[in-house]
N, C-alpha and C positions, 0 to 999 in steps of 0.2 A: 230255310236251308233244305235243299233236296239231297237225299242220299240214296244210294243203290243198295238193295237188299234182295237176294234171291232173284236177280234179273228183273226186278220190278222197282219202279221209282216210288218212294214214299215221301210224303210231305210232313214236315215237322209241325207240331201243334203246341199250343201253349194254353194254360189255364189262367184266367183273370182272377187274381186274389184280392184286388182292391180297385174300386172305380170311383172313389170319393171325388177326385178332381174331374172325372169325365163321365158323369152318370147318364148323359144322353148318348154317348158313343160306345160305352162298354157296359157289359153286364157281369157283375161279380159271380164267379162260379161257372161261367160259360167258357167253352173250348173255342179257341180262335186259330185259324191258319196263320202260320208265319211266312213271311216273304224274306228271302235272303237279302241282307243289306250289310255288308261288312263295314262300311263307313259308319252307319248308325250304331252298330255294335261297339265300335271304338268309342262312341260317345254315350255308352250305357243306355241305348235306345233299342227298341225292337219295332219292326214293321209288321203290323198285323192287319188283316182284313176285318174291319169293325162292323158295327150295326148298319152302317150306310152302304156296305158292300164294296167299299173302296179300301185301299190300303193306306194306313197312316202310321206315323211314328208316335210311340208312347214310351215313357220311362220303363226300362226293363224290370224295375222293382215292383211293378204292378202285376207281374206274371211269373208263373213257374212253368218251365218246359216239361212236357209230358210225352211219354211213349204210348201209342195206341196200337192195338192189333190192326192188321191190314183191313179186316172187315169194317171196323169202326172208321178208319181213315176213308175208305171208299164211300161209306154212307155220308160222311161229313163233306166230302168233296163234291158229291153228286148234286 
């Protein structure tokens, strides 16, 4: 989900807390970028850019949403 803050767009991030079912695609403890997907959210899924560099759907129970300072977001997006 994208949100406006101080006239700058910020990207939402999430932290993987469990990768038991997806060890090749997700790294536990890693921060991932979220892609907005309202339909997926209604099905308890999140769309993240995983280790392949592509965005995929995963169960939302595998992640916790986090807020990062703008400098950290910029570094992760670069």
